[in-house]
C-alpha positions as CSV (number, residue, x, y, z in Angstrom):
1,M,-42.7,20.2,-11.8
2,C,-44.5,21.5,-8.8
3,P,-42.4,22.3,-5.5
4,V,-43.9,19.3,-3.5
5,K,-42.9,17.0,-6.1
6,M,-39.5,18.6,-6.6
7,A,-38.9,18.4,-2.9
8,A,-40.1,14.8,-2.8
9,L,-37.7,13.9,-5.8
10,R,-34.6,15.8,-4.1
11,A,-35.2,13.8,-1.2
12,A,-35.5,10.4,-2.8
13,V,-32.3,11.2,-4.8
14,L,-30.5,12.2,-1.6
15,A,-31.4,9.1,0.2
16,L,-30.4,6.9,-3.0
17,A,-27.0,8.6,-2.5
18,G,-26.9,7.7,1.1
19,L,-27.3,4.2,-0.1
20,G,-24.5,4.7,-2.9
21,L,-27.1,4.1,-5.7
22,G,-27.7,6.3,-8.8
23,L,-31.0,6.8,-10.1
24,G,-30.6,3.9,-12.4
25,G,-30.5,1.8,-9.1
26,A,-27.0,0.5,-9.9
27,A,-24.5,0.8,-7.0
28,A,-22.1,3.6,-7.2
29,A,-18.5,3.1,-7.8
30,V,-16.2,2.4,-4.8
31,P,-13.7,5.3,-4.9
32,L,-10.1,4.3,-5.1
33,V,-7.1,5.7,-3.5
34,I,-3.6,4.9,-5.1
35,W,-0.1,5.4,-3.7
36,H,3.0,5.2,-5.6
37,G,6.5,3.7,-5.2
38,M,10.1,4.9,-4.5
39,G,11.2,7.7,-7.1
40,D,7.7,8.2,-8.7
41,S,5.1,11.0,-8.3
42,C,1.1,11.1,-8.1
43,C,0.6,12.2,-11.6
44,N,3.4,10.9,-14.1
45,P,1.4,10.3,-17.2
46,Q,3.5,7.2,-17.7
47,S,3.0,5.6,-14.4
48,M,0.2,6.7,-11.9
49,G,-1.6,9.2,-14.0
50,Y,-1.8,6.1,-16.7
51,I,-3.2,4.0,-13.9
52,K,-5.8,6.7,-12.9
53,K,-6.7,7.2,-16.4
54,I,-7.4,3.4,-17.4
55,V,-9.3,2.8,-14.2
56,E,-11.4,5.8,-14.9
57,N,-12.2,4.5,-18.4
58,K,-13.1,0.9,-17.3
59,I,-15.4,2.1,-14.0
60,P,-17.4,5.1,-15.5
61,G,-17.9,7.4,-12.6
62,I,-15.4,6.4,-10.2
63,Y,-13.4,8.7,-7.8
64,V,-9.6,8.2,-8.0
65,L,-7.4,9.9,-5.7
66,S,-3.7,9.5,-6.7
67,L,-1.7,10.7,-3.4
68,K,0.6,13.5,-3.4
69,I,3.2,14.0,-0.6
70,G,4.2,17.7,-0.7
71,S,2.8,20.5,-2.5
72,N,4.4,19.8,-6.1
73,L,5.4,16.9,-8.0
74,I,9.2,17.2,-7.1
75,Q,8.4,17.3,-3.7
76,D,6.1,14.3,-3.9
77,M,9.1,12.4,-5.7
78,E,11.8,13.6,-3.0
79,N,9.7,12.7,-0.1
80,S,9.4,9.2,-1.4
81,F,13.2,9.1,-0.4
82,F,13.5,11.6,2.5
83,M,10.1,12.1,4.3
84,N,9.8,9.9,7.5
85,V,7.1,7.3,6.5
86,N,5.1,7.9,9.9
87,D,4.8,11.3,8.7
88,Q,3.8,10.7,5.5
89,V,1.1,8.2,6.8
90,R,-0.2,10.6,9.3
91,E,-0.5,13.2,6.3
92,V,-2.2,10.6,4.0
93,C,-4.7,9.8,6.9
94,E,-5.6,13.7,7.3
95,Q,-6.1,14.0,3.6
96,L,-8.6,10.9,3.4
97,A,-10.3,11.9,6.4
98,K,-11.0,15.4,4.9
99,D,-12.0,14.0,1.6
100,P,-15.8,13.9,1.1
101,H,-15.6,11.6,-1.8
102,L,-14.3,8.7,0.5
103,K,-16.6,9.2,3.5
104,G,-18.4,5.9,2.7
105,G,-15.2,3.9,2.5
106,Y,-12.8,3.3,-0.4
107,N,-10.6,0.7,-2.0
108,A,-6.7,1.3,-2.1
109,M,-4.1,0.0,-4.3
110,G,-0.3,0.6,-3.5
111,F,2.5,0.4,-5.9
112,S,5.8,-1.0,-4.6
113,Q,6.5,0.8,-1.2
114,G,3.1,2.4,-1.6
115,G,1.9,-1.0,-0.8
116,Q,3.0,-1.4,2.8
117,F,2.4,2.4,3.3
118,L,-1.1,2.1,2.5
119,R,-1.2,-1.1,4.9
120,A,-0.2,1.3,7.5
121,V,-3.1,3.5,6.7
122,A,-5.1,0.5,6.8
123,Q,-4.2,-0.4,10.4
124,R,-3.9,3.0,12.0
125,C,-6.5,5.0,10.5
126,P,-9.8,3.1,10.1
127,S,-12.0,6.2,9.4
128,P,-12.7,6.3,6.5
129,P,-12.8,2.6,6.0
130,M,-10.5,0.8,3.7
131,F,-12.4,-2.2,1.7
132,N,-9.8,-3.9,-0.3
133,L,-6.2,-3.4,-0.1
134,I,-4.2,-4.1,-3.4
135,S,-0.4,-4.3,-2.9
136,I,1.3,-4.2,-6.3
137,G,4.9,-5.5,-5.4
138,G,4.7,-4.1,-1.6
139,Q,7.5,-5.3,0.5
140,H,5.7,-6.1,3.6
141,Q,8.6,-7.8,5.3
142,G,11.0,-5.1,4.0
143,V,14.2,-5.4,1.9
144,Y,17.5,-6.5,2.2
145,G,19.1,-5.0,-0.8
146,F,18.7,-2.3,-3.5
147,P,19.9,-4.4,-6.6
148,R,18.3,-2.0,-9.1
149,C,16.7,1.2,-8.8
150,P,13.9,2.8,-10.9
151,G,14.6,5.2,-13.9
152,E,16.5,8.2,-13.2
153,S,17.1,7.4,-9.4
154,S,20.2,5.4,-10.0
155,H,22.5,8.1,-8.4
156,I,20.4,8.3,-5.4
157,C,20.2,4.5,-4.8
158,D,23.9,4.6,-4.9
159,W,23.8,7.0,-2.0
160,I,21.3,4.6,-0.4
161,R,23.3,1.7,-0.3
162,K,26.5,3.5,1.1
163,T,24.1,5.0,4.0
164,L,22.3,1.8,4.6
165,D,25.8,-0.1,4.9
166,L,27.0,2.6,7.4
167,G,24.1,2.3,9.7
168,A,20.4,1.8,8.6
169,Y,19.3,1.6,12.2
170,T,20.8,4.6,13.4
171,Q,18.4,7.3,14.6
172,A,19.3,10.0,11.9
173,V,19.1,7.5,9.2
174,Q,15.9,6.1,10.3
175,E,14.3,9.3,10.4
176,H,15.2,10.9,7.1
177,L,15.6,7.9,4.8
178,V,12.5,6.4,3.7
179,Q,14.2,2.8,2.3
180,A,15.6,2.6,6.1
181,E,12.7,2.5,7.7
182,Y,11.5,-0.8,5.8
183,W,15.3,-2.1,5.9
184,H,15.2,-5.7,7.2
185,D,18.7,-7.3,8.2
186,P,18.1,-10.8,8.8
187,L,21.4,-11.0,10.2
188,K,20.8,-8.1,12.9
189,E,17.2,-9.3,13.7
190,E,17.5,-7.9,17.4
191,D,18.6,-4.2,15.8
192,Y,15.5,-4.3,13.3
193,R,13.4,-4.9,16.1
194,K,14.4,-2.3,18.6
195,N,15.3,0.3,16.1
196,S,13.2,0.2,12.9
197,I,10.7,3.3,13.5
198,F,8.3,2.1,10.8
199,L,8.1,-1.6,9.6
200,A,9.0,-3.1,12.9
201,D,6.0,-1.3,14.3
202,I,3.3,-2.2,11.7
203,N,4.6,-5.6,11.8
204,Q,3.9,-6.1,15.4
205,E,7.7,-6.8,16.1
206,R,8.0,-5.0,19.7
207,G,4.6,-6.2,20.9
208,I,0.9,-6.6,19.8
209,N,-1.2,-3.5,19.1
210,E,-4.9,-4.9,19.1
211,T,-6.2,-1.9,17.3
212,Y,-3.5,-2.4,14.5
213,K,-4.9,-6.1,14.1
214,K,-8.6,-5.2,14.4
215,N,-8.4,-2.9,11.8
216,L,-6.5,-5.0,9.4
217,M,-8.8,-7.9,9.8
218,A,-11.6,-5.4,9.0
219,L,-10.6,-5.6,5.1
220,K,-12.6,-7.4,2.8
221,K,-9.6,-8.6,0.8
222,F,-5.8,-8.2,1.1
223,V,-4.5,-8.6,-2.4
224,M,-0.5,-9.1,-2.9
225,V,0.8,-9.3,-6.1
226,K,4.6,-10.8,-6.5
227,F,6.3,-10.1,-9.7
228,L,8.1,-13.5,-10.8
229,N,11.0,-12.1,-12.4
230,D,11.5,-9.3,-10.0
231,T,15.4,-7.6,-9.8
232,M,14.7,-4.7,-7.8
233,V,13.3,-6.1,-4.5
234,D,15.3,-8.3,-2.2
235,P,14.0,-10.7,-1.5
236,P,11.0,-10.8,-3.9
237,I,8.9,-13.1,-1.6
238,S,8.4,-10.1,0.5
239,E,5.9,-9.1,-1.6
240,W,4.0,-12.2,-0.7
241,F,4.9,-11.3,3.0
242,G,7.7,-14.1,3.2
243,F,11.3,-13.2,4.0
244,Y,14.6,-14.8,4.8
245,K,14.8,-17.2,7.3
246,S,16.3,-15.5,10.4
247,G,20.2,-15.4,10.9
248,Q,21.3,-15.7,7.2
249,A,20.5,-14.2,3.9
250,K,20.0,-17.0,1.5
251,E,16.9,-19.5,2.1
252,T,13.8,-17.8,2.3
253,I,10.4,-18.8,3.9
254,P,6.9,-18.3,3.1
255,L,4.2,-16.3,5.3
256,K,2.7,-19.4,6.9
257,E,6.2,-20.2,8.1
258,T,6.9,-16.9,9.6
259,S,6.4,-16.2,13.5
260,L,4.1,-13.5,12.4
261,Y,1.5,-16.0,10.8
262,I,2.2,-18.5,13.1
263,E,1.6,-16.4,16.3
264,D,-1.1,-14.4,14.4
265,R,0.3,-11.0,15.4
266,L,-1.5,-9.2,12.7
267,G,-4.4,-11.5,12.4
268,L,-3.3,-12.8,8.8
269,Q,-3.8,-16.4,9.8
270,E,-7.4,-15.5,10.5
271,M,-7.7,-13.5,7.6
272,D,-6.0,-16.5,5.4
273,K,-8.6,-18.9,6.8
274,A,-11.5,-16.7,5.9
275,G,-10.6,-16.5,2.4
276,K,-9.6,-12.8,2.8
277,L,-5.8,-13.1,1.7
278,V,-5.2,-13.2,-2.2
279,F,-1.8,-14.0,-3.5
280,L,-1.1,-13.4,-6.9
281,G,1.8,-13.9,-9.3
282,V,2.5,-12.1,-12.4
283,K,5.5,-12.7,-14.9
284,G,7.8,-9.9,-15.4
285,D,10.2,-7.4,-13.4
286,H,9.3,-5.0,-10.8
287,L,5.8,-3.3,-11.7
288,H,5.8,-4.6,-15.1
289,F,2.6,-5.8,-16.2
290,S,0.2,-5.6,-19.1
291,E,-3.0,-3.7,-19.6
292,E,-4.5,-7.0,-20.1
293,W,-3.5,-8.3,-17.0
294,F,-4.6,-5.3,-14.9
295,Y,-8.0,-5.7,-16.3
296,S,-8.4,-9.2,-15.9
297,T,-6.9,-9.7,-12.4
298,I,-7.1,-6.6,-10.7
299,L,-10.0,-4.4,-11.9
300,P,-12.5,-7.3,-10.5
301,F,-11.2,-6.1,-7.1
302,L,-12.1,-2.6,-7.7
303,Q,-15.8,-3.2,-8.7
């Protein structure tokens, strides 16, 4: 091919790439960012590694980034318990901003606590843009108990329970125990609002950050998956942004009855009216779902 034609072809390919198109004219797959849950790691072949693999198999050419917090898998797992969440979110924002595959935007999928952590990314770090946020078992109003813990982490969770009982909202615990940072005590709402260094901030409990609201509302879809037989999250309705009615720990209320929604502090009411909020229920315990369910229900939000 002559140099002139080669240069013209190269220019055309670059133009198509800029539009997110391949030579066949089909839109390129939107990249996906995954954040694992408590006690897990980025690349466990039975969890996040498996999810990455099945997504790549079903969506040819997709770029999937499974987030690793730390320099190795052990650190990644330990950081899911002991690294300040605000520092984790800051580190992830830096990772995403430096990744050339993500400069045109991406979808995000968080598992368990990774769901609320990715929501913090959406609210705090709008560049590169997040398109769809899929929260699979994320606890968006926090938790008030750890009835059961994953895998080999039961001894750590026993220690976590004792620490939370002693003083969830003390500065030392807040800064060094991840689960304390989304601990939401409905019997101590004022302590929670005043001293929670992560969840109370991203849920606008101490005032309205208009940037948070604007950035979250920029999502195309915010998908929340609740496990209908969840024995790990207390209360399970937190996975749909509901929580205990203030002042007690028995009766729960859905998102639409919370002050967060009624006052529209995060823009969730407006997003709901625009059809941007998607509430999905799946039979099973925490993070238990079938491949078939994932393919039929979740995959469409990634394509």
